[in-house]
ROPAGU-95967 format. One record per residue (C-alpha): residue in three letters; chain; residue number from 1; x, z, y. Coordinates in steps of 0.1 Angstrom, whole numbers, plus 5000, padded with zeros to 4 digits. Each point is the difference from the previous one (the first is absolute). Layout:
<padrens>
+------+-------+------+------+------+------+
! resn ! chain ! resi !    x !    z !    y !
+------+-------+------+------+------+------+
!  ALA !     A !  NUM !    X !    Z !    Y !
...
+------+-------+------+------+------+------+
</padrens>
This chain:
<padrens>
+------+-------+------+------+------+------+
! resn ! chain ! resi !    x !    z !    y !
+------+-------+------+------+------+------+
!  MET !     A !    1 ! 4425 ! 4704 ! 5185 !
!  LEU !     A !    2 ! 5031 ! 5015 ! 5021 !
!  LYS !     A !    3 ! 4991 ! 5036 ! 4992 !
!  ILE !     A !    4 ! 5003 ! 4995 ! 4968 !
!  LEU !     A !    5 ! 5033 ! 4982 ! 4999 !
!  ILE !     A !    6 ! 5013 ! 5024 ! 5022 !
!  THR !     A !    7 ! 4990 ! 5028 ! 4980 !
!  LYS !     A !    8 ! 5016 ! 4982 ! 4969 !
!  THR !     A !    9 ! 5034 ! 4994 ! 5016 !
!  ILE !     A !   10 ! 4999 ! 5035 ! 5012 !
!  LYS !     A !   11 ! 4992 ! 5012 ! 4964 !
!  ASN !     A !   12 ! 5024 ! 4979 ! 4985 !
!  MET !     A !   13 ! 5029 ! 5013 ! 5026 !
!  LYS !     A !   14 ! 4991 ! 5035 ! 4992 !
!  LYS !     A !   15 ! 5006 ! 4988 ! 4962 !
!  GLN !     A !   16 ! 5032 ! 4985 ! 5010 !
!  ASN !     A !   17 ! 5011 ! 5031 ! 5016 !
!  MET !     A !   18 ! 4992 ! 5022 ! 4975 !
!  CYS !     A !   19 ! 5016 ! 4981 ! 4971 !
!  GLN !     A !   20 ! 5029 ! 5001 ! 5026 !
!  THR !     A !   21 ! 4999 ! 5038 ! 5002 !
!  ILE !     A !   22 ! 4994 ! 5001 ! 4964 !
!  LEU !     A !   23 ! 5033 ! 4982 ! 4993 !
!  LEU !     A !   24 ! 5018 ! 5016 ! 5027 !
!  ILE !     A !   25 ! 4992 ! 5035 ! 4982 !
!  GLY !     A !   26 ! 5011 ! 4985 ! 4965 !
!  LEU !     A !   27 ! 5033 ! 4987 ! 5015 !
!  PHE !     A !   28 ! 5008 ! 5034 ! 5018 !
!  PHE !     A !   29 ! 4989 ! 5018 ! 4965 !
!  ILE !     A !   30 ! 5023 ! 4980 ! 4981 !
!  GLN !     A !   31 ! 5029 ! 5001 ! 5027 !
!  SER !     A !   32 ! 4997 ! 5037 ! 4998 !
!  THR !     A !   33 ! 4998 ! 4998 ! 4961 !
!  LEU !     A !   34 ! 5034 ! 4981 ! 5000 !
!  PHE !     A !   35 ! 5015 ! 5024 ! 5028 !
!  ALA !     A !   36 ! 4990 ! 5031 ! 4979 !
!  GLN !     A !   37 ! 5020 ! 4985 ! 4964 !
!  VAL !     A !   38 ! 5035 ! 5010 ! 5011 !
!  PRO !     A !   39 ! 5004 ! 5040 ! 4996 !
!  THR !     A !   40 ! 5009 ! 5020 ! 5028 !
!  LYS !     A !   41 ! 5027 ! 5009 ! 4983 !
!  VAL !     A !   42 ! 5014 ! 4968 ! 4993 !
!  ALA !     A !   43 ! 5021 ! 4983 ! 5030 !
!  LEU !     A !   44 ! 5018 ! 4968 ! 5006 !
!  GLN !     A !   45 ! 5035 ! 4995 ! 5008 !
!  LEU !     A !   46 ! 5001 ! 4972 ! 5027 !
!  TYR !     A !   47 ! 5031 ! 4986 ! 4994 !
!  SER !     A !   48 ! 4981 ! 4986 ! 4966 !
!  PHE !     A !   49 ! 4988 ! 4976 ! 5029 !
!  ARG !     A !   50 ! 5032 ! 4996 ! 5019 !
!  ASP !     A !   51 ! 5004 ! 4962 ! 5005 !
!  ALA !     A !   52 ! 4959 ! 4996 ! 5006 !
!  PHE !     A !   53 ! 5004 ! 5028 ! 5030 !
!  ALA !     A !   54 ! 5030 ! 4979 ! 5015 !
!  LYS !     A !   55 ! 4976 ! 4972 ! 5003 !
!  ASP !     A !   56 ! 4968 ! 5019 ! 5009 !
!  VAL !     A !   57 ! 4997 ! 5036 ! 5004 !
!  ALA !     A !   58 ! 4963 ! 5001 ! 5010 !
!  GLY !     A !   59 ! 4993 ! 4978 ! 4972 !
!  THR !     A !   60 ! 5020 ! 5020 ! 4973 !
!  MET !     A !   61 ! 4984 ! 5031 ! 5016 !
!  ALA !     A !   62 ! 4965 ! 4985 ! 4992 !
!  LYS !     A !   63 ! 5007 ! 4990 ! 4965 !
!  VAL !     A !   64 ! 5015 ! 5033 ! 4990 !
!  GLN !     A !   65 ! 4964 ! 5015 ! 5015 !
!  GLN !     A !   66 ! 4983 ! 4974 ! 4981 !
!  MET !     A !   67 ! 5016 ! 5010 ! 4970 !
!  GLY !     A !   68 ! 4984 ! 5033 ! 5002 !
!  PHE !     A !   69 ! 5032 ! 5025 ! 5011 !
!  LYS !     A !   70 ! 4994 ! 5027 ! 5024 !
!  ASN !     A !   71 ! 5036 ! 5015 ! 4998 !
!  ILE !     A !   72 ! 5035 ! 4983 ! 5004 !
!  GLU !     A !   73 ! 5036 ! 5007 ! 5002 !
!  THR !     A !   74 ! 5016 ! 4985 ! 5030 !
!  ALA !     A !   75 ! 5032 ! 4976 ! 4995 !
!  GLY !     A !   76 ! 5007 ! 4992 ! 5038 !
!  THR !     A !   77 ! 4977 ! 4989 ! 5027 !
!  TYR !     A !   78 ! 5005 ! 4965 ! 5002 !
!  GLY !     A !   79 ! 5016 ! 4997 ! 5035 !
!  MET !     A !   80 ! 4974 ! 5026 ! 5016 !
!  THR !     A !   81 ! 5002 ! 5031 ! 5012 !
!  THR !     A !   82 ! 4988 ! 5028 ! 4979 !
!  PRO !     A !   83 ! 4971 ! 5008 ! 5024 !
!  GLU !     A !   84 ! 4988 ! 4964 ! 4996 !
!  PHE !     A !   85 ! 5007 ! 4998 ! 4963 !
!  LYS !     A !   86 ! 4979 ! 5030 ! 4996 !
!  LYS !     A !   87 ! 4971 ! 4988 ! 5023 !
!  MET !     A !   88 ! 4997 ! 4970 ! 4977 !
!  LEU !     A !   89 ! 5000 ! 5019 ! 4969 !
!  ASP !     A !   90 ! 4971 ! 5020 ! 5015 !
!  GLN !     A !   91 ! 4984 ! 4971 ! 5007 !
!  TYR !     A !   92 ! 4998 ! 4987 ! 4960 !
!  GLY !     A !   93 ! 4992 ! 5038 ! 4992 !
!  LEU !     A !   94 ! 5035 ! 5004 ! 4987 !
!  LYS !     A !   95 ! 5019 ! 5033 ! 4999 !
!  ALA !     A !   96 ! 5038 ! 5005 ! 4995 !
!  VAL !     A !   97 ! 5003 ! 5026 ! 4973 !
!  SER !     A !   98 ! 5040 ! 4999 ! 5001 !
!  TYR !     A !   99 ! 5025 ! 4985 ! 5028 !
!  GLY !     A !  100 ! 5027 ! 4981 ! 4984 !
!  SER !     A !  101 ! 5034 ! 5012 ! 5017 !
!  SER !     A !  102 ! 5041 ! 4992 ! 4996 !
!  TYR !     A !  103 ! 5025 ! 5021 ! 4991 !
!  GLU !     A !  104 ! 5015 ! 4988 ! 5032 !
!  GLU !     A !  105 ! 4968 ! 5008 ! 5023 !
!  LEU !     A !  106 ! 5000 ! 5036 ! 4983 !
!  ARG !     A !  107 ! 5036 ! 5005 ! 5003 !
!  ASP !     A !  108 ! 5006 ! 4986 ! 5037 !
!  ASN !     A !  109 ! 4966 ! 5006 ! 5017 !
!  ILE !     A !  110 ! 4975 ! 5019 ! 4980 !
!  GLN !     A !  111 ! 4978 ! 5008 ! 5031 !
!  GLN !     A !  112 ! 4995 ! 4962 ! 4998 !
!  ALA !     A !  113 ! 4985 ! 5005 ! 4965 !
!  ILE !     A !  114 ! 4980 ! 5029 ! 5008 !
!  ASP !     A !  115 ! 4981 ! 4985 ! 5032 !
!  ASN !     A !  116 ! 4991 ! 4967 ! 4980 !
!  ALA !     A !  117 ! 4988 ! 5022 ! 4972 !
!  LYS !     A !  118 ! 4978 ! 5019 ! 5021 !
!  ILE !     A !  119 ! 4988 ! 4972 ! 5017 !
!  LEU !     A !  120 ! 4987 ! 4982 ! 4966 !
!  LYS !     A !  121 ! 4985 ! 5033 ! 4992 !
!  ALA !     A !  122 ! 5024 ! 4998 ! 4963 !
!  LYS !     A !  123 ! 5003 ! 5032 ! 4982 !
!  TYR !     A !  124 ! 5034 ! 4987 ! 4983 !
!  VAL !     A !  125 ! 5034 ! 4985 ! 5013 !
!  VAL !     A !  126 ! 5014 ! 4983 ! 4973 !
!  CYS !     A !  127 ! 5037 ! 4991 ! 4994 !
!  PHE !     A !  128 ! 5007 ! 4970 ! 4979 !
!  TRP !     A !  129 ! 5038 ! 4997 ! 4994 !
!  ILE !     A !  130 ! 5029 ! 5022 ! 5001 !
!  PRO !     A !  131 ! 5030 ! 4980 ! 5017 !
!  HIS !     A !  132 ! 5029 ! 4995 ! 4973 !
!  ASN !     A !  133 ! 5028 ! 4972 ! 4994 !
!  GLY !     A !  134 ! 4983 ! 4970 ! 4982 !
!  ASN !     A !  135 ! 4992 ! 5009 ! 4967 !
!  ASP !     A !  136 ! 5023 ! 5032 ! 4998 !
!  PHE !     A !  137 ! 4975 ! 5030 ! 5004 !
!  THR !     A !  138 ! 5022 ! 5033 ! 4992 !
!  ILE !     A !  139 ! 4996 ! 5039 ! 5001 !
!  GLU !     A !  140 ! 5014 ! 4999 ! 5036 !
!  ASP !     A !  141 ! 4972 ! 4976 ! 5013 !
!  THR !     A !  142 ! 4974 ! 5024 ! 4981 !
!  LYS !     A !  143 ! 5017 ! 5031 ! 5015 !
!  LYS !     A !  144 ! 4999 ! 4985 ! 5034 !
!  ALA !     A !  145 ! 4962 ! 4988 ! 4998 !
!  VAL !     A !  146 ! 4992 ! 5038 ! 4987 !
!  GLU !     A !  147 ! 5017 ! 5015 ! 5032 !
!  ASP !     A !  148 ! 4981 ! 4971 ! 5022 !
!  PHE !     A !  149 ! 4966 ! 5004 ! 4983 !
!  ASN !     A !  150 ! 4997 ! 5041 ! 5001 !
!  LYS !     A !  151 ! 5009 ! 4991 ! 5038 !
!  PHE !     A !  152 ! 4976 ! 4974 ! 5006 !
!  GLY !     A !  153 ! 4971 ! 5016 ! 4980 !
!  LYS !     A !  154 ! 5004 ! 5032 ! 5021 !
!  ILE !     A !  155 ! 4995 ! 4984 ! 5031 !
!  LEU !     A !  156 ! 4971 ! 4978 ! 4993 !
!  LYS !     A !  157 ! 4984 ! 5028 ! 4982 !
!  GLU !     A !  158 ! 5004 ! 5020 ! 5033 !
!  ASN !     A !  159 ! 4981 ! 4973 ! 5016 !
!  GLY !     A !  160 ! 4973 ! 4997 ! 4972 !
!  LEU !     A !  161 ! 5008 ! 4972 ! 4980 !
!  SER !     A !  162 ! 5012 ! 4997 ! 4967 !
!  PHE !     A !  163 ! 5038 ! 4980 ! 4983 !
!  CYS !     A !  164 ! 4999 ! 4984 ! 4971 !
!  TYR !     A !  165 ! 5026 ! 4980 ! 4987 !
!  HIS !     A !  166 ! 4993 ! 4969 ! 4978 !
!  LEU !     A !  167 ! 5020 ! 4995 ! 4971 !
!  HIS !     A !  168 ! 5017 ! 4965 ! 4994 !
!  GLY !     A !  169 ! 5014 ! 5004 ! 4967 !
!  TYR !     A !  170 ! 5040 ! 5005 ! 5005 !
!  GLU !     A !  171 ! 4992 ! 5037 ! 5002 !
!  PHE !     A !  172 ! 4999 ! 5003 ! 4961 !
!  ARG !     A !  173 ! 5040 ! 4998 ! 4996 !
!  PRO !     A !  174 ! 5012 ! 5027 ! 4974 !
!  TYR !     A !  175 ! 5014 ! 5027 ! 5018 !
!  GLN !     A !  176 ! 5017 ! 5031 ! 4981 !
!  ASN !     A !  177 ! 4968 ! 5014 ! 4974 !
!  MET !     A !  178 ! 4974 ! 4981 ! 5026 !
!  ASN !     A !  179 ! 4999 ! 4970 ! 5023 !
!  LEU !     A !  180 ! 5004 ! 4995 ! 5035 !
!  PHE !     A !  181 ! 4959 ! 5002 ! 5003 !
!  ASP !     A !  182 ! 4998 ! 5036 ! 4982 !
!  TYR !     A !  183 ! 5029 ! 5008 ! 5026 !
!  LEU !     A !  184 ! 4980 ! 4985 ! 5027 !
!  VAL !     A !  185 ! 4967 ! 5020 ! 4991 !
!  GLU !     A !  186 ! 5018 ! 5035 ! 4992 !
!  ASN !     A !  187 ! 5019 ! 5000 ! 5031 !
!  THR !     A !  188 ! 4975 ! 4987 ! 5027 !
!  ASN !     A !  189 ! 4973 ! 5033 ! 5011 !
!  LEU !     A !  190 ! 4968 ! 4992 ! 4988 !
!  LYS !     A !  191 ! 4985 ! 5015 ! 5032 !
!  TYR !     A !  192 ! 5016 ! 4967 ! 5019 !
!  VAL !     A !  193 ! 5012 ! 4974 ! 4978 !
!  ASN !     A !  194 ! 4973 ! 4980 ! 4969 !
!  PHE !     A !  195 ! 5003 ! 4966 ! 4986 !
!  GLU !     A !  196 ! 4978 ! 4975 ! 4998 !
!  MET !     A !  197 ! 5005 ! 4984 ! 4967 !
!  ASP !     A !  198 ! 5000 ! 4960 ! 4994 !
!  ILE !     A !  199 ! 4988 ! 4996 ! 4963 !
!  PHE !     A !  200 ! 5016 ! 4967 ! 5002 !
!  TRP !     A !  201 ! 5036 ! 5015 ! 5012 !
!  VAL !     A !  202 ! 5000 ! 5028 ! 4973 !
!  HIS !     A !  203 ! 4990 ! 4980 ! 4974 !
!  HIS !     A !  204 ! 5022 ! 4971 ! 5008 !
!  PRO !     A !  205 ! 5034 ! 5022 ! 4995 !
!  GLY !     A !  206 ! 4987 ! 5013 ! 4966 !
!  GLN !     A !  207 ! 4980 ! 5032 ! 5005 !
!  ASN !     A !  208 ! 4968 ! 5010 ! 4998 !
!  PRO !     A !  209 ! 4975 ! 5004 ! 5027 !
!  ALA !     A !  210 ! 4974 ! 5018 ! 4985 !
!  THR !     A !  211 ! 5026 ! 5026 ! 4986 !
!  LEU !     A !  212 ! 5019 ! 5003 ! 5036 !
!  LEU !     A !  213 ! 4965 ! 5008 ! 5014 !
!  GLU !     A !  214 ! 4993 ! 5029 ! 4975 !
!  LYS !     A !  215 ! 5040 ! 5012 ! 5007 !
!  TYR !     A !  216 ! 4996 ! 5004 ! 5037 !
!  PRO !     A !  217 ! 4961 ! 5009 ! 4999 !
!  LYS !     A !  218 ! 5005 ! 5011 ! 5042 !
!  ARG !     A !  219 ! 5021 ! 4974 ! 5014 !
!  PHE !     A !  220 ! 4979 ! 4967 ! 4999 !
!  PRO !     A !  221 ! 4970 ! 4999 ! 5021 !
!  ILE !     A !  222 ! 4999 ! 4965 ! 5003 !
!  LEU !     A !  223 ! 5009 ! 4968 ! 4978 !
!  HIS !     A !  224 ! 5009 ! 4962 ! 5001 !
!  VAL !     A !  225 ! 4978 ! 4987 ! 4975 !
!  LYS !     A !  226 ! 5016 ! 4965 ! 4985 !
!  ASP !     A !  227 ! 5007 ! 4987 ! 4970 !
!  ARG !     A !  228 ! 5026 ! 4983 ! 4983 !
!  GLN !     A !  229 ! 4998 ! 4963 ! 4980 !
!  LYS !     A !  230 ! 5006 ! 5002 ! 4966 !
!  GLY !     A !  231 ! 5037 ! 4991 ! 4991 !
!  THR !     A !  232 ! 5015 ! 5011 ! 5025 !
!  VAL !     A !  233 ! 5036 ! 5011 ! 4994 !
!  GLY !     A !  234 ! 5004 ! 5036 ! 5024 !
!  ASN !     A !  235 ! 5030 ! 5013 ! 5018 !
!  GLN !     A !  236 ! 5011 ! 5029 ! 5018 !
!  ASN !     A !  237 ! 5008 ! 4979 ! 5032 !
!  GLY !     A !  238 ! 4966 ! 5000 ! 5021 !
!  THR !     A !  239 ! 4997 ! 4964 ! 4994 !
!  ALA !     A !  240 ! 4973 ! 4979 ! 4985 !
!  ASP !     A !  241 ! 4984 ! 4962 ! 5004 !
!  VAL !     A !  242 ! 4968 ! 5010 ! 5022 !
!  GLU !     A !  243 ! 4984 ! 4974 ! 4975 !
!  SER !     A !  244 ! 5003 ! 5025 ! 4974 !
!  ASP !     A !  245 ! 4969 ! 5019 ! 5019 !
!  VAL !     A !  246 ! 4971 ! 4998 ! 4982 !
!  GLU !     A !  247 ! 4965 ! 5015 ! 5003 !
!  VAL !     A !  248 ! 4998 ! 5031 ! 4992 !
!  GLY !     A !  249 ! 4991 ! 5008 ! 4963 !
!  GLY !     A !  250 ! 5011 ! 4963 ! 4989 !
!  GLY !     A !  251 ! 5038 ! 5009 ! 4996 !
!  ASP !     A !  252 ! 5022 ! 5017 ! 4977 !
!  ILE !     A !  253 ! 4994 ! 5035 ! 5015 !
!  ASP !     A !  254 ! 4981 ! 5026 ! 4983 !
!  MET !     A !  255 ! 4973 ! 5002 ! 5027 !
!  PRO !     A !  256 ! 4973 ! 5022 ! 4982 !
!  SER !     A !  257 ! 5028 ! 5027 ! 4995 !
!  VAL !     A !  258 ! 5013 ! 4995 ! 5036 !
!  LEU !     A !  259 ! 4962 ! 5005 ! 5014 !
!  LYS !     A !  260 ! 4995 ! 5031 ! 4979 !
!  ALA !     A !  261 ! 5028 ! 5018 ! 5010 !
!  ALA !     A !  262 ! 4997 ! 4990 ! 5039 !
!  LYS !     A !  263 ! 4961 ! 5017 ! 4996 !
!  LYS !     A !  264 ! 5013 ! 5030 ! 4982 !
!  ILE !     A !  265 ! 5028 ! 5011 ! 5029 !
!  GLY !     A !  266 ! 4973 ! 4988 ! 5025 !
!  VAL !     A !  267 ! 5017 ! 4971 ! 5018 !
!  LYS !     A !  268 ! 4986 ! 4991 ! 5032 !
!  TYR !     A !  269 ! 5005 ! 4961 ! 5010 !
!  TYR !     A !  270 ! 5003 ! 4978 ! 4976 !
!  ILE !     A !  271 ! 5012 ! 4969 ! 5019 !
!  ILE !     A !  272 ! 5003 ! 4966 ! 4986 !
!  GLU !     A !  273 ! 5030 ! 4980 ! 5012 !
!  ASP !     A !  274 ! 5004 ! 4962 ! 4988 !
!  GLU !     A !  275 ! 5031 ! 4983 ! 5011 !
!  SER !     A !  276 ! 4995 ! 4971 ! 4979 !
!  SER !     A !  277 ! 4990 ! 4967 ! 5014 !
!  ARG !     A !  278 ! 4966 ! 5003 ! 4984 !
!  SER !     A !  279 ! 4987 ! 5032 ! 5015 !
!  ALA !     A !  280 ! 4968 ! 4985 ! 5015 !
!  VAL !     A !  281 ! 4989 ! 4995 ! 4964 !
!  GLN !     A !  282 ! 5013 ! 5032 ! 4984 !
!  VAL !     A !  283 ! 4994 ! 5023 ! 5019 !
!  PRO !     A !  284 ! 4958 ! 5000 ! 4998 !
!  LYS !     A !  285 ! 5007 ! 5001 ! 4963 !
!  SER !     A !  286 ! 5026 ! 5031 ! 5004 !
!  VAL !     A !  287 ! 4970 ! 5014 ! 5020 !
!  ASP !     A !  288 ! 4976 ! 4996 ! 4972 !
!  TYR !     A !  289 ! 5022 ! 5012 ! 4975 !
!  LEU !     A !  290 ! 5006 ! 5032 ! 5023 !
!  LYS !     A !  291 ! 4963 ! 5004 ! 5006 !
!  LYS !     A !  292 ! 4993 ! 5004 ! 4959 !
!  GLY !     A !  293 ! 5036 ! 5019 ! 4998 !
!  LEU !     A !  294 ! 4994 ! 5029 ! 5022 !
!  LYS !     A !  295 ! 4962 ! 5005 ! 4989 !
+------+-------+------+------+------+------+
</padrens>
């Protein structure tokens, strides 16, 4: 009797273990499928979750991983050294495709930007702002940026990196028979300087992102993808309420035309940025839209 009882117990344990194994295998494949859902061309600007990172870096990294992202763009290192930050990215299976720098860092200590980008193994170094006085962005500011960008870009190129400037909307003020962005493009060296189009910040001052991509097809290797709430009033100052950011495809930007033009010119990375307080909800929706739009 005891022998029969022991035999039944072992069989039950084997069945339980087999069920557990099957369950674990199933969860593994579900998780793997989830992680595979974000195309490698789609990345996340970590600034989208800046408030969460300020409270819990590791926990927020885990959430980014759980959303299925493999590639990110940096926005600081949240109190860590760059090697520590790189180790954490590795821990959560994330790769920095671009390193966010500042004009001041590139001007005053470009070697630091080079070192940080190389530690992170990022290809692109992105500058997000041209210094200027309040809302008064002028041709003099643009000319100074041209001079500096050509210098930054040359040094970065010599170190195996690619320099991009991120548009913010104030560059589209008229100048002679063009605008200041046209001047910036036409006077920077294609070998050293390119641009990260932020679709929102091109649309906000009244420009057409798809048309601009087609006008300068060799100058936009990476995009910031975000949408604007319908009814939002634009300006040429580079300012907007962060709550006007909505999920991609849910706003007033002609996203199908933008993605069609972006695919045509061979954009390398589509970097989702959502500055609103709803980013945790909206980012997955933006991913879903891009998965369909980039097919």
